[in-house]
Every structure is written in structure tokens, then in C-alpha cells.
C-alpha positions in Angstrom: 0.0 0.0 0.0 1.4 3.4 -1.0 1.5 6.4 1.2 -1.1 8.1 -0.9 -3.5 5.1 -0.6 -3.0 5.0 3.2 -3.9 8.7 3.4 -7.0 8.3 1.2 -8.1 5.4 3.4 -7.5 7.5 6.5 -9.6 10.4 5.1 -12.4 7.9 4.2 -12.8 7.2 7.9 -15.0 10.3 7.9 -17.7 8.1 6.3 -19.9 5.7 8.3 -18.7 2.1 8.6 -21.5 0.6 6.5 -20.8 3.2 3.7 -17.1 2.3 3.8 -17.9 -1.4 3.6 -19.9 -0.9 0.4 -17.8 1.8 -1.4 -14.4 2.1 0.2 -12.4 0.0 -2.3 -14.2 1.5 -5.3 -13.7 5.1 -4.2 -10.1 4.6 -3.3 -9.4 3.0 -6.6 -11.0 6.0 -8.5 -9.0 8.5 -6.4 -5.7 6.6 -7.0 -6.4 6.3 -10.8 -6.9 10.1 -11.0 -3.7 10.9 -9.0 -0.5 12.2 -10.6 2.5 9.9 -10.8 4.6 10.1 -7.6 1.9 12.0 -5.7 2.1 11.4 -2.0 -0.5 13.7 -0.6 -4.2 14.2 -1.5 -4.9 17.7 -2.8 -6.2 20.0 -0.1 -9.5 20.5 -2.0 -10.0 16.8 -2.4 -9.2 16.1 1.2 -11.7 18.8 2.3 -14.4 17.3 0.0 -13.8 13.8 1.5 -14.1 15.0 5.1 -17.2 17.2 4.5 -18.8 14.5 2.4 -18.2 12.0 5.2 -19.7 14.3 7.8 -22.7 14.9 5.5 -23.2 11.2 5.0 -23.1 10.6 8.7 -25.7 13.3 9.4 -28.0 11.9 6.7 -27.5 8.4 8.0 -28.4 9.6 11.6 -31.8 10.8 10.5 -33.4 7.4 10.8 -36.3 6.3 13.0 -38.8 8.5 14.8 -37.5 12.0 15.0 -39.2 13.0 18.3 -37.8 9.9 20.1 -34.3 10.4 18.8 -34.4 14.1 19.4 -35.7 13.7 23.0 -32.9 11.1 23.6 -30.2 13.4 22.2 -31.4 16.3 24.4 -31.4 14.0 27.5 -27.8 12.9 26.6 -26.6 16.5 26.5 -28.3 17.4 29.8 -26.8 14.2 31.5 -23.4 15.2 30.2 -23.7 18.7 31.8 -25.1 17.3 35.0 -22.0 15.1 35.4 -19.6 17.9 34.3 -21.0 20.2 37.0 -20.1 17.6 39.7 -16.5 16.8 38.5 -14.7 19.4 40.6 -16.4 18.1 43.7 -15.6 14.5 43.2 -13.8 14.1 46.6 -16.8 15.6 48.4 -19.6 13.7 46.8 -18.0 10.5 45.2 -21.2 8.4 45.4 -23.4 11.0 43.6 -20.7 11.6 41.0 -20.5 7.9 40.3 -24.3 7.5 40.1 -24.4 10.5 37.7 -21.7 8.9 35.5 -23.6 5.6 35.6 -26.8 7.4 34.5 -25.0 9.0 31.6 -23.5 5.7 30.4 -26.9 4.0 30.5 -28.6 6.9 28.7 -25.9 7.0 26.1 -26.4 3.3 25.3 -30.2 3.6 25.1 -30.9 1.6 28.3 -33.9 3.6 29.3 -35.4 1.4 32.1 -32.1 0.8 33.9 -31.3 4.6 33.6 -34.6 5.7 35.1 -34.0 4.7 38.8 -30.4 5.9 38.7 -31.2 9.2 37.2 -34.2 9.6 39.5 -32.1 9.0 42.6 -29.4 11.5 41.4 -32.2 14.0 40.6 -33.7 13.7 44.1 -30.3 14.1 45.8 -29.2 17.1 43.7 -32.5 18.8 44.3 -32.1 18.1 48.0 -28.6 19.6 48.0 -29.8 22.8 46.3 -32.7 23.1 48.8 -30.6 22.4 51.9 -32.4 19.1 52.7 -30.5 16.0 54.0 -32.4 13.5 51.8 -30.8 10.1 51.2 -27.7 11.1 53.0 -26.3 14.0 55.1 -24.7 16.0 52.3 -25.6 19.6 52.5 -24.4 22.9 51.0 -21.9 24.4 51.0 -19.9 21.8 49.1 -16.5 23.2 48.2 -14.4 22.0 45.3 -11.3 19.8 45.5 -8.0 21.5 45.8 -7.2 21.4 42.1 -10.3 23.5 41.3 -10.5 27.2 42.1 -14.2 27.7 41.3 -17.1 28.5 43.6 -19.0 26.1 45.9 -21.4 23.6 44.2 -24.4 25.6 43.0 -23.0 28.6 44.9 -23.6 31.0 42.1 -27.2 30.2 41.2 -30.6 29.1 42.7 -32.2 25.7 42.9 -34.7 26.0 40.1 -32.3 25.6 37.1 -30.7 22.4 38.4 -34.2 21.1 39.2 -35.4 22.0 35.7 -32.5 20.0 34.2 -33.1 17.0 36.3 -36.9 17.1 35.7 -36.2 17.2 32.0 -33.9 14.2 32.2 -36.3 12.0 34.3 -39.4 13.2 32.5 -37.8 12.5 29.1 -36.8 9.0 30.2 -40.3 8.4 31.4 -41.7 9.4 28.0 -39.1 7.2 26.2 -40.0 4.3 28.5 -43.7 4.8 27.8 -43.2 4.9 24.1 -41.7 1.4 24.2 -39.2 2.3 21.6 -35.6 1.8 22.6 -33.5 4.8 21.6 -30.5 4.3 19.4 -27.1 4.2 21.0 -25.0 7.3 21.0 -21.2 7.6 20.5 -18.8 7.3 23.3 -17.3 10.5 22.1 -19.9 12.4 24.2 -17.8 11.4 27.2 -14.9 13.5 25.8 -17.0 16.7 26.3 -17.4 16.1 30.1 -13.9 17.4 31.1 -14.2 20.3 28.6 -17.1 21.8 30.6 -16.3 20.5 34.1 -17.8 22.7 36.8 -19.6 25.0 34.4 -23.2 26.1 35.0 -24.9 28.9 33.1 -25.2 31.1 36.2 -21.5 31.2 36.7 -20.1 31.7 33.2 -17.7 34.6 33.6 -16.8 35.3 30.0 -15.3 38.8 30.6 -12.7 37.3 32.9 -11.6 34.9 30.2 -12.5 31.8 32.3 -11.3 28.7 30.3 -14.4 26.8 31.5 -16.7 29.5 30.3 -15.0 29.9 26.9 -15.0 26.1 26.4 -18.7 25.8 27.2 -19.6 28.7 24.9 -17.6 27.2 22.1 -19.1 23.8 22.6 -22.6 25.3 22.7 -22.1 27.2 19.5 -20.6 24.2 17.8 -23.4 21.9 18.8 -26.2 24.4 18.0 -24.8 25.4 14.7 -24.3 21.7 13.9 -28.0 21.1 14.8 -29.0 23.8 12.3 -26.8 22.4 9.6 -28.1 18.9 10.2 -31.7 20.1 10.1 -30.9 21.9 6.8 -29.4 18.8 5.2 -32.1 16.3 6.3 -35.2 18.5 6.8 -35.5 16.6 10.1 -36.4 18.3 13.4 -34.7 15.8 15.8 -31.7 18.1 16.3 -34.0 21.1 17.0 -35.8 19.1 19.7 -32.5 18.3 21.4 -31.4 21.9 21.1 -34.6 23.2 22.6 -34.3 20.8 25.5 -30.8 21.9 26.2 -31.7 25.6 26.2 -34.4 25.4 28.9 -32.1 25.1 32.0 -29.9 27.9 30.7 -32.8 30.3 30.3 -34.3 29.3 33.6 -31.0 30.1 35.3 -31.1 33.6 33.6 -34.7 34.2 34.9 -33.8 32.9 38.3 -31.0 35.4 38.8 -32.7 38.2 37.0 -31.8 40.8 39.6 -28.0 40.2 39.0 -28.1 39.8 35.3 -25.2 41.3 33.4 -24.8 42.3 29.7 -22.8 39.1 29.1 -25.6 37.0 30.6 -28.1 38.7 28.2 -25.8 38.3 25.3 -25.3 34.6 26.1 -29.0 34.0 26.4 -29.7 35.9 23.2 -27.1 33.7 21.4 -28.7 30.6 22.7 -32.2 31.7 21.7 -31.1 32.7 18.2 -29.3 29.5 17.5 -32.1 27.3 18.9 -34.6 29.2 16.8 -32.4 28.7 13.7 -32.2 25.0 14.5 -36.0 24.9 14.8 -36.8 26.9 11.6 -34.3 25.4 9.2 -35.7 21.9 9.0 -39.2 23.2 8.0 -37.8 25.6 5.4 -35.7 22.7 4.0 -38.8 20.5 3.9 -40.9 23.2 2.2 -38.1 23.6 -0.4 -38.0 19.8 -1.0 -41.8 19.7 -1.4 -41.7 22.6 -3.9 
């Protein structure tokens, strides 16, 4: 195998496995036939086309099954990721609840709705109890300070109890709806776990963008990437599942803004406005694309 062929095969990894199984050899053969003698690198334009084509194919392949079921599941996955990320800096203080939150995320990722329900329910009850100052299930109460490696505030120390409650209600309520539908959701990629350390300790009420907080910047970048991706996916597929997930994600962030309305800053308003605009774009684009297809 030549260097050029290895690089073409590596670029083809952007495509789904089943697509590569059907077309990999044929496409690599065509690409090699059109290459210049002695060429070792794919042209930049060709490499870009292969990567974007692979991402497009993956998005179209993902738009299978009931849109509302998959969209609800995607939104629950995102909320479960953020719930776990919030607890990471306090691992030494609440190891049991961190472990149960991680277990809930893993079960939700793999589409195991019924096993995830009791785990997510117990975590929701305890986190709600912590924010309300109630010793339910164990004696853990606020303030819960971070471990020594983290310089952030105490757990939920910069916001009220309603936003965490909203997030947990959406997770548990969404799981109940999925369980009642009797449709097992599709599994989601393990790559979601890689986003947990990126937003560790971040909650909408404590995003200090002006101070250049790495956590705040990472969360904003991740939000924009995912929400823009939801709009692009909706445009390509005319499918609303990504808009459903985006809407579910935005609810706790907007609740946190309303909950702390007396202390809202311009950066908070700008952040909320950005979220609303991107979520609306993700919601509108699939219907415009569907209307265009019908015409």
C-alpha cells in the first residue's frame, strides 16, 4: 500500500462504517487512478471534500427512525453530560453521587432507558435536596467546596435551585416518555464522554466570559458548535430531531437567567440571546428545507 493510498483510506474514515464497507475500495481506486505519478499527498480541496462528504453522509444516516424519540434522547444525553460535568470538581466531596451521575449518563448513552430511570431519579432527588438544603438520602448539604485542584465556587454557589431542578426534571421526565413509548432509543457515540472534562464545573449562572475563564470559553464554544451543527443537520435532512434536542438543552440555561434576573449582566443577556437565536435557527431550518423539497 502506497503512502497516498493510506492517506486516502484515513480520510475515508469520515464516512460511516456501512458506507465504507460498500464503497471504500471503489472510491479509493478511483482516487488513485486520478492521482498524478509520484503523488504522496491528496490535494487539499480533495481532502476537504472527502471530510465534508463523510460528515454529510453521517448526518443523513443519523436521520433514521422516529424524529421525536431520537431528538428527545439526544437532548437528555446533553443534559446528562452537563449534570455530570458540574459535579466533576467536587468528586472528593460527593463521590457516590458523582459515580451515580456517571452511571446514569452511560446508561442513557447506550439507550438503556429502564435501567437509567431509577439511577437518574435518585441523582435528581439528591441534587435537588442539596440545592434546597435538605438532607435527603444522606447528610450531604451545601456548601460543598471543590477539591484542591479546582479554584471555582462552591457547588451551585452562584445560582438558585430552580435551574438544576429543571435540568433533572427534563432528564427524568424525558426518560419516562421514552419508556412509555416502548421504543428503545439508538445508542450514541462514546465521544460524548470527551465533552465532560471540557465543561467540568460550568453552570450557566457562573459563566464569567469577561474574565476569560477557560471553562466559560470552552462551554460557549461547545454550545455554539453543537447548536450550529443542529441547524446544519436540520438543513441537510429536513428533520427536526436536532431542533428538539437543542430546545431541551436551552431550557435550564434560560431558567438560570430568569432565576437570577436581579443580578443579570450584559454578558448574561448576550449569552441567552445567542442561545435563543441558535435554537430558533435549528428549529426553523428543517421546516424551510422540507418546504423547499416539497416545492
